[in-house]
N, C-alpha and C positions, 0 to 999 in steps of 0.2 A: 721767229715767235720769242725767242730770248731776248731779244732787243727790243722788240714790244712792248712785254713783261717787264723791262727795265723801264722804258719811257713810262709806261703807266704807273709803276708805284714811284717814279718821281712825282707824275703830275699828281697822284694822292694824297701824296705828303705835303707836297707843295697846299695845293686845296685846303685839306687839312688845319694845316699851319695858319695858313690866311683866314680861313673862317672860325678860329677860335675866338678871336676879336672881338664879330659882330654878335658870336653866341652867348659869349660871358658879357658883352656890352650892353645888348638887348635885356640880359638878367638880369644887370646890376642894376639900368633902366625901371624894369618894373619893380623891382624890391624896392628902391627908393620909393618910386610913385608911390608903389602901394605901403608905404609908411613900413617896410618888413613884415609885413601880415605874416608871409610863409616862415618866420622864423614866434612871431609875436603869438601865434593862434595856433602854431602846429599842436599843442596840446587838446586843442578843442578841436581840430579836424582829423585825432586821432576818435577824441570821443564821439564824433559826429560817425567816422568809420563803424563803432559797433554801435550807433544808434537803430532804433525803427527807420527811421531816415533812409538811412543807408541799404536796409533789410529789402525782402520781398515785397515787405508790405507797405512802401514807400508810397507815398501819393505822390500826383503826377504823373503828366506824360511821359511814354517813354516803352522802350519794349522790356530791357533787363531791369535790374538793379541796382544801384550806385557802385555798391561793394561791387558787383559782377562786371560792371563796365570797369573799376578799378583791374580788376581781376584778369581780365580781358587785358588793359592794356600793360600789365605787369607780366602777362605770358610772353609779350612780344619783346618787353625790355631784360625780363631776368632770363640771361641764358650763358652763353656762351663768352661774353664779355666779363661777368663775374667769377671766372673759372680760368677763363686762359688771359682774358683780358688786363685783368689786377696783375698778374703774372707777367704779363707781356709787358704793364707801365715801369712794375719796378724793376723788371732786367736792363730796359733800357735807360728808365729816369732816376732809379734806385730806389730806396724807402721813402726820401721826398714826395715822390710822386703822387703817391696815394694823399698827402697833405694839399695840391691842389686838385685831385678829383673831388674831396671834400670841399672847395672852395666852388668847382664848379656845380655841384650839388647844390649847395646854401642857396647860388645865385638862380641855378637851374630852377628850384623849387617855386620861384615867381613865374619863370618863363612856363611851366606847367601851369600853374593855377591859372595865368591870363589863357593857356591855350583852351582849357577847359569850361573858362565863363566864355569865352567867344564860341566854341564849338556847342553848347546846350543854346545862347543867346540866338544866333543865327541859322541853326539847325532847322532842319524843311523836313517835310512828310515826303514821300516818293508816291506815284501812281500805285503801286502793290500795300501802301501801309507802313511803310519802314520810317524808320525815324532814320536820317541822314543827316551828317554835318562834317566838319573837318575845316580844315584850310581852305580848300577850294571852294566852301560856301556861306566863311566868313568872309574871303576873301569877297568873293560877287557878289552877298550880299549887305557885305557893310563897306566896300567899296566902292559897288558900284560895276554897271555892265562896262565901263570904259577898261574896270581893271580882271574882267574873266580869263583873257588870255593868260593874266597872272596864274586863276587858279588853274586854269589847261596845264602850264607847266609843271605845277606842283604836282597833277595827279598822273602823267606822264614820269615823270622823276622817279616817283613814290611804286608804281607799277615795276618799273625797272630795277628799283634799289631792292622791291621787295622777291624777287623772282631771283634775286642774286643772294644778297647779303640774311633775308627772310626766309627763303625755301630751300635752293642747292647747295648753300652751302651751310646748311644746318643740316640738310638728309647727308652729305657729304660725312657731316662730323659724327654723327650715329653710326652708322655703318662702319666710319674707321676704327672707330673703337669699342665697338661690339666685336669686331674682326680679330683685335689687337689683345682686348682682351677674354673673348667668349669662344674664339675660333668659330663666329658663323660668318659664312659665307656672305661677300656684301649684297648680293643681289639676293638673296633670303630677306636681307635686313629691309630692302628698298622696296620689296614689294610689301613687309610690311607697314614700313610707314605707309605707302601710297594705301594702301586698306585701312587705317585707320585713319588717315586723314580725308579720307572718302566718305568714311562713314559719318564725321563729324558733321565737313562741308554741307552734308544734304542737309542737315538741319536749320545751316543758316546761324546769324548772333545769336539764338537762346539756344541752339546747341554749342556754339565754340563757349558762349558765358557761363554754359554749367559745367564742361569741362575744365576750364580753366577756373571757376570758380571751387571747384575742387581741388584738380592738381597741383595748382600754382601754391596753395595754404601750403598744402600738406610737403610739398618738398623744399618749400623755404624755412618752413619748420624742420625738416629732417636738416638741409643743408647746414642751418647755421646753430641747430641742437649738436650734429657734430663738431662743429666749429667750436660752437663753446663748452662739450668737455674737453677740447685741446688747450683751449685758453685755462681752463679751471685746473688740468692737471699741470700745465706751466706756466703759473698764473704769478710769478716771481719773476717770469721774463718781460711780462706784459709791460710796465713803465719806463722799462729799456726800451720795448720796441715801439711803443708813441713815442718816447722821446728822439729817437732815430727819425724815425717821420716828420719830428716837427724841422729837428735842426736841420737834415738834410736837406729838407725843404728849401733853405738859404743859404746852403755853405755846397752842396755838390756833395757828393759820394767818392770815396778813392778807392781805387782798384783793390779790392780784396777776395781771396781765394778765384773761383769762375766766374766773380762782376769784375766787369772791364772798367767800371769808374764811369761817373755821369754827372756833370756842371748843373748850374742850378738851373741855365734855359731848357734843357733837357728835359729835368724833372717836372717845368711848368709844360713844355711841348706835350710830352707825352701822358701827363696825369692828366692834363687836360681835356685831351683826342680819345683817350681811354675812356675817361668818365661821361665823356657827351657819348661817344660810342652805346657804355652800359646803359645808361639812363633815358638816351636819347631826346631829352631840354633841347628846345628849340627848333626841333627835326620837321616836328609835324604829325607826325603820325598817333600820339596816345591821346589826341581829340578826336580823335573820326571814333574811337572807342565811347569816349566820355560822351559826345553826341547822342547815343541811344539808350542814354541812362535814363531811367522813372523819377522825372522832379520837372518842375517848374520851374528852380530855383538856380542862379548861372552861379552863383558865390558858393553854394553849399557844395555842388558837383566842384566847382573849383578849388574847394580846399582839400575835397577827395583826394583831387588829382592830381596835386603839389604833392601826397603820400607816397605815387608810385616815384617820384625821385630820391625820396627819403629813404624808402626801403631798399631800392633798388642799390642804392651804392654809401648810405649813410650805413644803413646796417649789413647787407649778405658781402657788399664789396671789401667791407673794413674788416669784416670775418675772414674774409679769406685771407686779405694783405697780412692781418696782426699772423696770423697761422706759417703763413710762406716764412715772415720773418722772425716770427719767436724760434722756430725751429730750424734756423740758420741755408734751412734750402735755397735761399734767393741769391748766395754766393754759389750754389752750384755747378754752376754753368749752365743748365737744364731752362726750359722757357716754354711758354704758354701752358694746357691742362696738364703736358708732361710732369711741369713743375709744381701744379698746385697738388697734382697725385702722387709727387715725392713727398712733400709735406707734411699729408695728411697719413700717409704711409710710413712716414718716420714717426708718428706720435699716436696711433693706433695700429693696433693690428688690423691687415686686410682695408684701412685707414681710403688706399688708391679705388677699390671699388665705391666706396661711397661718394668720391668725386667721377666715378665713372655713370655711376647711375643719376646722378645729378645731373653730368651732363647731358644724356641721354631723354632725360625726363624734360629739362631746360629746352632744349634743342627742339625737342617735339611740338611743346606749347609754343615756341617761337613762331614752328611755321602755321601754328593756328591762327594764330596773333595776328601774324602778317599776311595771310591769305584771306581775313577780315579789313583789313588795311586796302589791300588791292584791287579783292572787292567793288569795294564805296568808291574807288578812284574808277575801275572801269564803269561802273553804272555812271558817274558822273559824267565822262566823256562819251557816253554810246545808250544808256538808259537804259533800264533793268533790263533790255533784252539781251545785254553780256555777262547777264551774272553766269547763267548756265554755263557758256564756252570758257568764262573766264575760268570755275572751278574745275573744268576739263582741262586747263590748261597748266592749272597751278597744279594736279596729281599727276600730270604729264613730268612736267619738269624734276619729279620728288627723285624717279628712278637715274633720269640724264645725272641730277647732281651727285648720288648716292655711287654711280659706277665708274664717270670721267674727272680727271686734274681739272680743277677751279680756279687756278689761278690768276685767269686773264678775268673771269666771273666773279671770280671774288675784288680784285682790283678795280671792277668798271663799277659794281655795285657800291663800292666804299666811294667811289666818287659820286654815284649819284647820291647817295646817300647824303656827302655835305652837299651837294648842292641841292637838295629838294628843301634846305633848311633858310635857302636863299629868300623864295617866296615867303613861305610862312614869318620870318623876322621881321621880312618890309610891312607886310599887315598888319603883327603883333606890335610893331611901332605906329605905324599909323590908326591905329583903330588904339593904341593907348589911352586915349579920353574918352572913350567908350566904356574901358575896362576900369577904368578909375570911379568912373560915374557910379556905376552899377556896383560896384564894391563899394563906395559913399555912401551911396541911396540903400542900399538893405543892409548897413552894417550902422548907419546912422540912428542915433538915439544909446548907443551904446549895449545894443542886442548883438549877443556870444552865437555863433554861427550852431552851437546847439539849441541856442533857444528862439532860431530863427522860425517861422511858419511857412508852408509853400504858398508861392503868388506867384504871379504873371511880371517876367524879365522887366527891369525898369529900361523907361525909353532914353 
């Protein structure tokens, strides 16, 4: 078994190293083709997020508000990657890895924009009246029946990745951190997670969106707020921390303290890999949530969708990174969530519990968000009749993950996570003329996103 795990680890490392290039390449291609819309129109996108057009009073077809669609997508992305993933990136790639996480996010915003645009433009209504969409639907409806196999491949890979990275690994993280910090037996935690998850899943996307719409903003504000307090206390160290990030991105980091040192390629590799793992830009998961938004305007939802990457990486991951760097914890020799908890504890009394609570809630919302992704993929493969059995299977996997070792599951899910990006990136590239045309048509005449009126998608 140990040899098998080693082989999987090597395969995972190589796949993510290879996938960095198409993930960044497609993001850069869309950024250029959209004339930098993800950067130029960021302030307007933020305005849309807090306007009537994104609220419960939003006009248009769909099941949940555009705001809740974003919160559902964020529930699956803001999680262990923001806490443990950032720490791992710094430990393996040095402070410079954070710079490459930023670069990944900047081009990834265009990818998320394109995903959300296609999700709304090519979505369908199933036989039970639900709005369904995502890569499998814009592959089928945008590329035609001859490409339907590619949508099937995406759905199968997404379900496998979801059961691993989106379910069992998250349940294990919660059970482990609760036992370590509060001495609660893991089986008790497993039962509580299972019960809460089942209660939410019964209500479908509307219940998931309702829970995510409340939990995600509260926890992001709580975690970012605590980070901001630490940065305010150590404000004099912030310029040095930012300088460290930028200079080490191009020069590498020498060994110091418990840090073994890292070259420029390590900074790029782990910064990009951990950045993508955290914000999921290009993987094809988020558009499944955006397809359910109440809107007839793909461009508006695209603008809201790209904010997911901005919030996840530019805000949350940056706050984590700065706390780790300015407290000096990054040279301690610790790694993962333990390193982040140490950094918070150094700066604030009981700061480690802020990390513990955040990790618990973020991991739980990830289970909810990915359950919806998996459910939609199961429906695409087997029809609406597969939804109930899938929910049972999803809940049954929680105690398995919470109570057992997960090295094989984690590595397998990591590989599936990377592979599910392949059909999505191919579809986005082939459908890029449609993305560019819809965007150009909707923004022609100098109209701003916040001034757009609802209308049918451009053909």
